[in-house]
N, C-alpha and C positions, 0 to 999 in steps of 0.2 A: 258774289265772286263766282267766276265761270267755272273754274276747277282748281284742284290743288292735289293732282295725281301723280301717278308714278313717273318721276323724273321728267315732268312735263312731256308726257307722251303726246304723239299726234300721228294720224293717218294721213297719208298723201295718196289720195286716190288716182291721181293722174300727174304727168310731169307739169312742171310749172313753166310758164312762159317767161323767160328772163329778159330784161331790157338792159340797155346799156347805162352803167352807172352814172348818176347824175351828181355832180360836185355840190356840196352842201357846205355853207359857211356858217360860223356861229352866229346865232341870232337870227338867222334866215328861216323863214316858214316856206316849205314847199309843199303845195297841194298835190293830191294824187287821187286816182280812180281805180279800184282794183275790180277785175273780173275773177270768176272762179279759178282761173289758171295763171294769174298774174304773179309776177314777182319782180319787185321794184327794188333796185340797189341804189343807196346814196353813199357817195365816197366823201370822206374828210381826211385831210392830212393832219397827222398829230404827231408830237414829239413823245418820247418815252417818259414814263412816270408822270402821266397826266390823268387827272380825274374828268370824267365826261358824264354830263346830265343832259338827257333830252327826253322828248316825248313825242308819240304819235297819237294825235287827237282823232279818235275813232268816231267820226261824224255819223256815218250810217253803215259802217262795216266793222266787224270784228276781226282784229289782225294779230298776227304773230311777228314778233320782232327778234331778229337774229343779228348778233354782232360778230363780224369776222375781222381777224387781224391781218396784218400787211402779208403773212404767209398763206392767207386763205383759210387758216384754221378757226374754228369757232370759239369765240371767247365766252359768250354767255347767250341765252335766249330769254325772252319775256312773253308771258301770255297769261294775263290775269282777268281784268275786267272785260266785258263784252262791249262797253260803251265808254265814252269819256277818255281820259288820258292813259295810254299804255305807256307808263314811265320807264325809262332804261338809265342805267349807271353802269359804268365799267371803268377800269384802269387800265392804262396802256403799258406794256411791258418793252415793246419795240417801237422805234419811230418808223412812220410811213403811212401809206393810205389804208385807213380802216374803213370798212363797209357796214352800213346800216341796212339790213334787208328786211323788207316790208312784205309779208305775204297774207292772203286771206286765210282765216280760220275756216275749216270745214267748206272750203270752196264757196264761201260767200262773195258778194259783191257790194260795192258802195264806196263812198267818199271818205278821205282821211286828210290830215295835214302833219307833216313831220318837221320838227324843229329841234336844233341842238342848241340848249340854252346856256350851258356852262362848259368850258374847257379850262382848267386850272391845275396847277400842280398839286399831286397827292399830299394831303396835310401831313405833317410830321409830329402833331401834338394831339392830345386825347380829344379835347373839344372840337378841334378842326376835323378829326376823322368821323366823329359823330354827326357834326353838322353837315359833311358830305353825303353820309349815308341818308341823312334826313331830308336832303335837298328836294326830293320829290314832294315832300309834305310840309314845306316852308313857303312863306310869302303870304301875301293879304288876299290872295284869290283863290285859296285851297283850303279844304278841311285839314286840319293838322294833327298833332300828337304831343304827348309828354313823355319823356324818357327819364328814368331814375336808375340809378346804380348804388348799391351799398356793398362795402367791403369792410370785412373784420367788424361788422355791427354798425359801421358809420356810414352815412351818405357821402359818396365821393364824387357823385356827379348827378345834376338834374338840370333839365333845361325843357322849355316848352317851344313848339313849333307851329306854324301856321295858325289857322282861325278855329275858333270854338263856335263861332256863329257868324255866317256870311251875311245874312239879312241886315244885321245891326253892326256889322264891322268889329266884332268882339274877338280879340286875339286869345289863343290858348294862353293858359298861364299854368304854372307848375301845380297850383291847387285847385284846378278845374276838375269838378267831378265827371266821371265818364263811365258808361256802362261796360262792365267787364266780362259780360256774357258768361260763358262756361267756366271762367275762372271761379265763379260763384260756386261751383260743385263742391270745393274743399270746405266752404263754410257751411253749406247744407250738411255735409258729413260731420262736422264738428257738432251741429245742433243735435244730430242723432245720438252722437257719443256722450253728450252732456246729459241727454235724457237716460241713456243707459247708466251713466255716473250716479243719476238720481234713483236709479231702481225702477223707473217706470217703463221701461221696455229693454229688449235685448236684441242685438244684431242677428241672432237666430230665430227671432220670432218670425213666423209666417206673415207675409203682409196682410193677409185676409183677417188676422187677428185685429187689426186696427182699422182695415177697410173691407169690412165683411161683405159689402155688395160686389166685391170682384169675384169672378167666376172660379169655381175649383177646377183646375186643370188636371187633377189626378195626381199631382205631385207638388210638394210645398215650394213655394218661392219665398225667399227670406228676405228680410230687410237688407242684409249683407249683400244678396245677389243684386239688388237694385244698386247698391253703392259701388259695386264694382263692375256693373253692366254686365252680368251674367244671367239676368231674369228671363229673358226670352219673350219680353212684351214687344208689341210693335212700337216703331219709333215714330213718335207724333209728327215730327217735321219732316219724315219721308213718307209717311202714310197719307196724311191730309193732301199733300200736293198732288196726289194721284187723282184726287177730285177737284184739282184746280184751285186749291185753298193756298194762297201765297203767304209768305212771311208776314207782310204788313196787314194781313186780314185779321178782323177780330175772331180770336179764338178764346173760348171760355175754359177756365181752368178745370171744370168738371168733365170736359171732353176728354180728358186723360183717362179718367175713369170709363166713360162710355166706349172709348176706343178698345180697351181691354176686355170690357164686357161683351163687344161684338167680336172679339178675336176667336175663331173656332178651335185654336189649340196653340200652345206655346211655338215659338219660332225654333227654340232649341231647349232641351232639358237644362234645368237650372245648373249653373256652374260647369257646363260642358263647352260653352263658346262665349268668348268675349265679343260684344257687339254693342258699340256706343249707343247709349239709349237714354234721351232726355225725358221720355214718359216716366221712366222710374224715379228721376229726381223730382219731377212735379208731384208724383205720389208721395215721395218722402216728405215734402214740405207739407202735404196734407196730413200725414201722420204726425209731424211735429204740432201742427195745430190741434189736432184731436187729442193728442196726449197731453199736452201742456195747458190746453184751454185758452190759449193766446193766438192772435194772428202770426202768420210766420214773420213778418216785419217787426212785430212787437218783441217775439221771442228772440230775434236775433239782436235787436237793439239792447235789450235788458242783459242777455247771458253772453254776448260775444262782443259786439262793437263798443258797448258801454264800458265793460271791464277793461278792455285793451286801449281806451282813450281814442278810438276811431270815431271823431266827433263829425267827420265829414262823409260818412258812409250810411247808406240807407237801402232798403230793398224797394225797388219800384215794383207795386203790386198790381197796378192797372195800367193799360195802354192809354196815354193821353195825360197819366199823372204828372204834375210839375215837379221837377227836381231843382231846387234854387241854385242858379249859378252853373248848371250842368252844360256841357257841350251838346250841340244839336247833331244828330247823325245824318250823313249826307251820301248819297250814291250819284254815280254819272248820269247825266240827263241825255236823253236822246238829241242828237244834234249838237252836243257841246255843253259845258258848264255842268252845273250841280242841281239837284233837287233834294229837298229835306225828306226824311223818311221816317216811319214810325217804328218804335221797337216792337219786338214780339210780344204779344198780348198776354199769354198765359205761362210765360217762362219762370216765374218765381220759384226758386229752388233749383231749377236747371240753370237759370241765369237771373237777369234782373237786378244785381247788385250794381249801384253806382257808388264809385269811391274815388279816392285821389292817391297819388303816389306816396304822400307822407303816411296816409292811413295804411297803405299796403306794406310799407317798411315795418309798421308796427305789428302788422300781421306775420311777416317774415319772421320777426324776432320772437313771436310767440312759439315757433318750433324750437328755438333754442331755450327760452326762459320758460314755456310751459304754464304761462299764467292762466289761461283758459284751458281747460280740459285736463290739465295734469299730465304726468309722464305716461300713464296708461293709455289715455285717449291719443296723445301723439304718437305712441308706438302703434297702435292700430291703424290711426289715419294713414301712417306711411309705410306700412307692410304690404308688400306686393302680393296679389291674390295667386293662389294655386288652384289650377283647374282640376277637374275629376280625372283628367288624363296624366296629371302630374306636372304639366307645363306650368311655368311661372309667367304671368303677364307682365307687363310695364305699368300695370296700374293698380293703385291701392285702393283707398276709399275716396273717391272724388278728387283724385290727384295722380298724376303720372309720377312714377319713380323710376329713374334710369341711371345708369353709370355712364358718365361722360369723361373720357380722358383721365380715368383714375379717381374720379370724385362723383359720389352720389349727388344727384341733382333732382329735386322736386319740381315739377313743371306742369303747366297747363296753358293752353291757348284758348282764347274767348272770341266768339263772334256773334253779335246780334244781327239784326238786319242791315246796319252799316257800321256799327262800332266794331273794332279789332283791338284785342289785347294779348300780350305775351307775359307770362309770369314763369320765373325760374329763381330757385333758392338753392345754394349748395351748402347744407349744413356743416360740412367739414371745413368750409372757408368762413362761415357766417357772412356769405356774400350772395347777393341776388340782382336780378335785372328785371325791370318793369317797363313795358311799353304799351300805352293805350292811346287809341287813336278814334276820332269820329268820321274817318274816311274808309268808306268801303273797298277803296283799292289798296289800303294799306297791306303790306306783306312784312313777313317776320325775319328774313335773313339778317338784317342788321343786329337782332338780338343775339344770334349766334356767333356773329363777328365780334360783338362786344364782349363775350365771355373770353374770346382770345385777347382782345385789346386790354381789358381791365384785370383779368385773372390769369391770362396765359403763362405766366411764370410759374404758377403752381398747378397747371394741368400738364398731363402727359402729352407728348407729341401725337398729333393726329395719326391715325392708323395708316392711312393712304399716303403718309409722308415716309413710311418705312420701307426699307428693301423687302419685296414679297419673298417668302420662303414656302416651299411646296406644302400645302395644307397647314400653314402655320403662321399666317398673318392675324390669327386671333382665335383660333380653337377649333375651327370645323375641318374634319378630316378630308382628305382628297376624295375618298369614296362618297362621302356625303355630297360634296360639291358636284361630282358627276352624277349623282342621282337628281339633282335638281336640273341638270342640262335640259333644254327644251324651251318651248313656247308656254308662256303663262299669261293669263288674263285678269285684269281687275273686273270685278263684278259691277263697279262704277267707275267709268261708263263704258264698259266693255272694250278695253284697249290692251293691245298685246305687246309683250316684250320677250325677247329671245334671251335665255341665260346661257352662258358658255363658261368654259374654264380654260385658261391659258396660263402655263408656268405656275400652276398652284394657285391661281387667283381667280375668284369668280367675278363675272362680268355680267352686266345687263345691257341690252341694246334695244331700247324701244323702237318699234317699227318707224321708219322714216326719219330716224335721228341717230346720233352718234352713240358708240359704245361707251359704257360707264363703269368703272371700276367699283366694286363693293367690298368692303372689308368684311370680315366674318368673325366677331368677337366671341361668339359661342358656337356649339356644335349644332345649332338650328337657327341662327340669326345671321342675316345679312344687312349691312348699314351702309349709309353714305352720309356722313356727319355735315358736309357742307350744304346738302339739300334737305337735311333733317328728315331722312327716309330710314325706316326700320322695317324690316320683313323677317317675320318669325315663321319658318317652315314647319309644318306640323308632320313629323316623320312617323310612319308606322313600320317599325323594323327597319328595313333598308329602302322602303318605298315612300315616297312623298307626292301627294296630288293636291294638297291644299296648303295655303299659307294666310297669314293676316299682314296685311300692308298698313303701315302708318306713316303719314306725312301731313301733321296737323289733325286730320281725322283718320279714323280707322276703316279700313275696307277690307273684305274677304278678297282673296286672290285664289285661283284655281288653275290647274294644268290645262292648257288649250290644245285639244287635239281635234283640228279640222278634218272633216271627212268628206268624201264624195257623197252626194245625196241624190236620190231620185225623187225628192219631194215635189209634188205638184202643188204650187203655192196658190194655185187657183181654187183649191178646196178649203182655204183658210178665210177668206173674206166673209163677213157676216155681222150679226150684232151679238155683243158678248156682255153679260150682266153680273156684277158683284153685289150680292146682298149685304156683305160687311161694309163696302163703301156707299152702297145705294148709288151706284154708278154704272152708266152704259158706255161701253166702247163700241164704235162702228169702225170695223176693218174694211178697207177698200183696196182693191187692186187698181193701181194707177202706174201706166206705162211699166209694166212687169214688176213695180215695186209695191210692197205692201205697206199701207199707210193707215196710222191709227188717227181716228177723229174722235173728240169729245168736247163736251161743253167746257167753256171757260180756259181753252187752251188751243194753240196753234196745232195743225196736223203735223205728225211725227212719222218720219219715214223710218221703217225696220230694215235691219241688215241680217241675212241669215248667216248664223254661226256654224250649226251642225245639227243634224237630226231635226227635231221638232223645236229647236231653240233659236230665238231671234235677239239680236241686241237693238235697244232704242236709244233714247236719252233720258235723263232725270226727268220725272221720277219713274219711268218705265225703262230702266236700264237693261232688264232681261224680261223676255216673255217666252214661256215653255208651253206649247201647244199640248192638249192630252187627247189621246185617241182610244175610242172604245175598242172592244174585242172585234166587233164587226168593221172596224176601220174607220168609222165616223168619227170626225173631229167634235169632241163634246164640250170642251173649254180650254181655258189657259190658266197658268199661274204666273203672276207678274211680282216682280221684285226689283230692289235697288240696294241691296247689301244690308242696310240697317233695317229695312222692312222687306220681307220676302214671302213668298208662297200664297200671295193674295189671290184667291180663286174668282174666276169669272166663268159662268157658264154661258153656253152658246144658246141663244134662243132663236 
């Protein structure tokens, strides 16, 4: 996936050249070619109360799609995969001409095709609504998905969509095993808690007690720190891409240990910063093996899957290992269509579990019945972590724990190379939602819509449906809102949004897009439920300069203060070397733009932010040059949120 960032942020570096709207009919495919400043509008007359599904096939260009209503107001926008189908769905409130606007992402150019496939009345029954939401992943020519819903402990909806294997024409079935990615982490946490129940380890054990070859960073990193992402280790899937190691590359499990061994210092002191970390969970599975004397798959089968009757669940331990009957993962292919992908090679513990909806329902009920682990383990598993600062995170042990419209929800998303999964369980309702797909373009909004569809009568109204009251739409004082006012930047991928307060309500306005109202349920949190966005602002007294942004994944966010600079960029080009990565960067000045060249990757342009700080793209979202006392540039620090402060020395 190209991005899942702050409210679909985007920079528009230059005005786009609009063309007269082209009339589009249902079933018609219109080809187009974008230049860096193109804006192509397609008009279609629609009645009120209609569901619309279409796609822009990104043949050789990455596009952004915006839907405009008859009044010219934006209804929705779409921007996920860089190639293949950019699917769009929307519902009409008013009759009239609606516009499908196609623009290039990041001033790219190339060819595309746009099609409106379906226009039909909005369904008025449960199955019909889910079918419409899942339309982009249905049919015999697209990787599909499985949807399961439980309420009051019983399955109330289950259905499969699309294809499990395109090569042999095998459709998805409800019982098709699928890789659930990081949803695995709660299972890994349970394996650690079972060993604690056995008296073989403690959450408070220093990690080096069980993996002594890890370096001593001068302060203990505990097992619990790894379970709640506060250990301070490098993130393996953000660190290795700096050296051009892609997700499908063969990565050995022992590389997680080697990465930490080469790390010069912790990225943050333990339990002072939440920073999502797969390295830690790979190390946790290693601890399970060393303490239990069994392989991680063996332990999980004997102690978790077997006792719960999860007969169709297993840990995939090696890249290429055959999982009988499992769905094949697919990513969009250049020029259209799909190609099969390989799973992440070393993810066991951080990911790697293949399972089915029926088995996941059994796991959900374990939070109620506590068959595996018992009450103490379940309590630990679902208790949110408190940082040294006193701030409480939305993460427990391998599991997100949030309050949604008056109900506690245990939740996690998962993503391997192409598989995508959403897991949510409401303990107070004995209800849950599970979606799992082998389609890399799969997105999760239907899961949040299904919360309302199936359990909405027992959930409190959405905060942004209520009338705002000054400083009272959820708990944040007006003074704290005003302290937030200003420009903020996500460290990944260096995108900016302006925060303002109007009539006692906090708003976020991503540069180049419309303003969005944020609910403020606590004195330090801003959320947008529909977009699944949560921002925790880290106040120090009355001042706030940092925040943690979560939308599927978690990213640091800091106040952005652009400043005039007399920096002479001509002093920055040269060769830079990282001992930690064993990697050379060649920085060149091309047409007054600083460009990074490295092996196994395309050149990357840098944008000056302020001072000696530049923004790039993943995995070099930020580069901060370092200057010696004599004024010479001596090196740079590179990072991307989950991995930061990687030093490159100028040679």
